[in-house]
C-alpha positions as CSV (number, residue, x, y, z in Angstrom):
1,M,139.0,95.2,67.9
2,K,139.9,94.3,71.6
3,P,139.4,97.7,73.0
4,I,135.8,97.7,71.8
5,F,135.0,94.4,73.5
6,V,136.6,95.6,76.6
7,L,134.6,98.8,76.4
8,L,131.4,96.8,75.8
9,A,132.2,94.4,78.7
10,V,132.8,97.3,81.0
11,A,129.5,98.9,79.9
12,L,127.6,95.8,80.5
13,L,129.0,95.4,83.9
14,G,128.2,98.9,84.7
15,L,124.6,98.3,83.5
16,A,124.3,95.1,85.5
17,G,125.6,96.9,88.7
18,V,123.0,99.8,88.2
19,G,120.2,97.3,87.5
20,G,121.2,95.2,90.6
21,W,121.2,98.4,92.7
22,W,117.8,99.6,91.4
23,L,116.2,96.1,91.9
24,T,117.4,96.0,95.7
25,Q,116.1,99.5,96.2
26,E,112.7,99.0,94.3
27,R,111.9,95.6,95.6
28,R,111.1,97.1,99.0
29,W,108.2,98.9,97.5
30,Q,106.7,96.0,95.8
31,G,106.8,93.7,98.9
32,D,104.3,93.3,101.7
33,L,106.5,95.3,104.1
34,F,106.8,98.3,101.8
35,C,106.2,100.8,104.8
36,I,108.9,99.5,107.2
37,E,111.9,101.5,106.3
38,R,114.3,100.2,108.9
39,P,113.3,96.7,110.0
40,G,113.6,96.0,113.7
41,T,113.1,99.5,114.6
42,L,110.0,101.6,115.4
43,W,109.2,104.7,113.2
44,N,112.2,104.4,111.1
45,G,114.7,104.2,113.8
46,L,113.2,106.0,116.7
47,A,113.6,103.2,118.8
48,P,114.4,99.3,118.8
49,L,111.2,97.3,118.1
50,P,109.9,95.6,121.4
51,S,109.7,91.8,121.0
52,G,106.5,90.1,120.2
53,L,105.4,92.6,117.6
54,T,104.9,91.5,114.0
55,P,105.4,94.3,111.5
56,E,102.7,94.7,108.7
57,C,101.9,97.3,106.0
58,P,98.3,98.3,105.0
59,T,96.8,96.8,102.0
60,Y,95.7,100.2,100.6
61,S,95.8,101.2,97.0
62,R,98.6,101.6,94.8
63,G,98.2,105.4,95.1
64,Y,98.8,105.1,98.8
65,R,101.8,103.0,98.4
66,A,103.1,105.6,95.9
67,E,102.6,108.3,98.6
68,V,104.7,106.4,101.1
69,H,107.4,105.7,98.4
70,R,107.5,109.5,97.4
71,G,107.9,110.4,101.1
72,E,104.5,112.2,101.3
73,A,103.3,110.0,104.1
74,R,104.6,107.4,106.6
75,V,102.7,104.5,108.1
76,E,103.8,101.5,110.1
77,M,101.6,98.7,111.6
78,Y,102.3,96.1,114.2
79,R,100.3,93.1,115.3
80,L,100.7,91.5,118.8
81,P,98.7,88.9,120.9
82,G,96.1,90.1,123.4
83,W,94.7,93.6,123.9
84,Q,97.7,95.8,124.5
85,P,96.7,99.1,122.9
86,K,99.3,101.4,124.6
87,V,102.4,99.1,124.2
88,L,104.2,101.3,121.9
89,L,103.4,104.7,123.6
90,D,106.5,104.7,125.9
91,P,109.1,104.6,123.1
92,F,107.5,107.6,121.5
93,K,107.4,109.5,124.8
94,R,111.1,108.7,125.6
95,A,111.9,110.1,122.2
96,G,110.2,113.3,123.2
97,Y,106.8,113.0,121.7
98,G,104.0,114.6,124.0
99,Q,100.7,112.7,124.0
100,R,97.8,115.2,123.0
101,T,94.9,112.9,123.3
102,D,93.9,109.7,125.0
103,D,90.8,108.3,123.4
104,V,89.4,104.9,124.5
105,L,86.4,103.2,123.1
106,P,85.6,99.4,123.3
107,G,88.3,97.6,121.1
108,N,89.7,100.9,120.0
109,Y,92.3,103.3,121.2
110,T,93.6,106.5,119.5
111,A,96.0,109.1,120.6
112,F,97.8,111.9,118.8
113,L,101.3,112.5,119.5
114,D,103.4,115.7,118.9
115,R,107.1,116.6,119.0
116,G,107.8,120.1,117.9
117,G,105.0,120.2,115.4
118,E,105.5,116.6,114.1
119,L,102.0,115.1,114.6
120,L,101.5,111.4,114.5
121,Q,98.3,109.3,114.9
122,Y,98.6,106.3,117.0
123,H,95.6,103.8,116.6
124,A,95.0,100.4,118.2
125,V,92.2,98.1,117.1
126,Q,91.3,94.8,118.9
127,E,90.8,92.2,116.2
128,G,89.0,88.8,116.0
129,E,88.2,86.1,118.4
130,T,91.9,85.6,119.2
131,K,91.9,89.1,120.6
132,T,95.0,90.4,118.7
133,T,96.0,94.1,118.8
134,L,96.6,95.8,115.5
135,I,98.5,99.1,116.1
136,T,98.8,101.6,113.3
137,I,101.0,104.8,113.4
138,S,100.8,107.3,110.6
139,G,102.1,110.7,109.9
140,Q,104.3,112.9,107.6
141,P,107.9,111.5,107.3
């Protein structure tokens, strides 16, 4: 009888370990920062995130969240005080991205960046009376 209890205990410990691992992996996709794969970095480790930026993720539908989870799309968002639409362009340029467009409208800035066929959209919007900048970077992972 004793070997059966030992076998059951080992099986339960194994299931608990697998369950714990699964929860830590899946919890990210349920949280508000589901799109930030490597916190403290820009575009999944491209460069350290400059100080003063607060990471966010879009509040899109579950379908969009699932696309990011499956690796079909990537999006990162950062909020910072004042109107600083180009603050994250330099890290991308230092990493080899070329800037293809430079479109400025009042309260909006958009640029397309390219590195060997990897195309990213960089979009900054001026928000609210407090004049914060919300930068959204999106593209294929």
